[in-house]
C-alpha positions in Angstrom: 55.0 19.0 29.5 52.3 18.3 32.0 50.6 15.1 33.1 47.2 16.6 32.6 45.2 15.7 29.5 44.7 18.7 27.2 41.6 20.8 27.9 38.8 20.9 25.5 39.1 23.9 23.1 36.9 26.9 23.7 35.1 26.5 20.4 33.8 23.1 21.5 36.1 20.9 19.4 37.9 17.9 21.0 41.6 18.3 21.6 43.7 16.9 18.8 46.4 14.3 19.4 49.4 14.1 17.0 49.9 10.5 15.9 53.3 11.0 14.4 55.0 10.1 17.6 53.4 6.7 17.5 54.6 6.2 13.9 58.1 7.3 15.1 57.9 4.7 17.9 57.1 2.0 15.4 59.9 3.0 13.1 62.4 3.2 15.9 61.5 -0.3 17.2 61.8 -1.6 13.6 65.2 0.1 13.3 66.5 -1.6 16.5 65.4 -5.0 15.2 66.5 -4.9 11.5 70.2 -4.4 11.8 72.3 -3.0 10.1 69.6 -1.6 7.7 67.9 -0.1 10.7 70.0 3.1 10.5 67.6 4.4 7.9 64.5 3.5 9.9 66.0 4.9 13.1 66.8 8.1 11.4 63.3 8.3 10.1 62.0 7.8 13.6 64.0 10.7 15.0 62.7 12.8 12.2 59.1 11.7 12.7 59.3 12.2 16.5 60.7 15.7 16.1 58.1 16.7 13.5 55.3 15.3 15.8 56.6 17.3 18.8 56.8 20.5 16.8 53.3 20.0 15.3 51.8 19.2 18.7 53.5 22.2 20.3 52.2 24.5 17.5 48.6 23.2 17.8 48.6 23.1 21.6 48.0 19.3 21.6 50.0 16.2 22.7 52.2 13.9 20.8 52.3 10.5 22.7 55.4 8.5 21.9 57.4 11.3 20.3 60.1 11.7 22.9 60.5 7.9 23.2 60.7 7.6 19.4 63.4 10.1 19.2 65.3 8.4 22.1 65.0 5.0 20.6 65.7 6.4 17.3 69.1 7.8 18.4 69.9 4.5 20.1 69.1 2.6 16.9 71.3 5.0 14.9 74.2 4.3 17.3 73.7 0.5 17.3 73.5 0.5 13.5 76.6 2.6 13.2 78.5 0.3 15.4 77.2 -2.7 13.5 78.2 -1.3 10.1 81.7 -0.3 11.5 82.2 -3.9 12.7 81.0 -5.4 9.4 83.3 -3.0 7.5 86.3 -3.7 9.7 85.9 -7.5 9.5 84.5 -7.9 6.1 87.1 -10.4 4.9 86.4 -12.6 7.9 82.6 -12.5 7.3 83.3 -13.3 3.6 85.6 -16.2 4.5 82.9 -17.5 7.0 80.3 -17.3 4.3 82.4 -19.4 2.0 83.3 -21.9 4.8 79.6 -22.2 5.6 78.6 -22.9 2.0 81.1 -25.8 2.0 80.2 -27.2 5.4 78.3 -30.4 5.0 78.1 -31.5 8.6 77.3 -29.8 11.9 80.9 -30.2 13.2 82.3 -28.6 10.1 79.8 -25.7 10.5 80.9 -25.3 14.1 84.5 -25.1 12.9 83.7 -22.3 10.6 81.8 -20.5 13.5 84.8 -21.0 15.8 87.2 -19.5 13.2 85.0 -16.4 13.0 84.7 -16.1 16.7 88.6 -16.2 17.0 88.9 -13.6 14.3 86.5 -11.2 15.9 87.8 -11.6 19.5 91.4 -11.2 18.2 90.3 -8.0 16.6 88.9 -6.5 19.7 85.2 -7.5 19.7 84.1 -8.3 23.2 83.1 -12.0 23.8 79.7 -10.9 25.1 78.9 -9.2 21.8 79.6 -12.1 19.6 76.1 -13.4 19.7 75.2 -10.6 17.5 77.7 -11.4 14.7 78.2 -15.1 14.9 75.4 -17.8 14.7 74.7 -19.7 17.8 75.9 -23.2 17.6 
């Protein structure tokens, strides 16, 4: 891949730019934000980025964002996979937290529910620095 823009074609047409990489970049960003459902969006981003690169290579054009969309897509697949694994491993604790939260009428009672979930997760091996992702901030 070069840093030079594509040269105009010999038949006078402007060089084409494959836009699939930008769509893949959008999908990968959405996949990182919408956890744990982002695994589908991230996988689509990898597919779209790969397709854009192949199409651009076949047409001797460029595909801006294609490599970045594939990289972020794979990162999104990994983060989503870890999130789903944690939810699956600690599903009873999350279910208990949901029931406790429904019955919590005061802020202090809600904090008690959050603390119980924090203790369950840290006791199960989830690092303290990752708890913000699973437990509401209090």
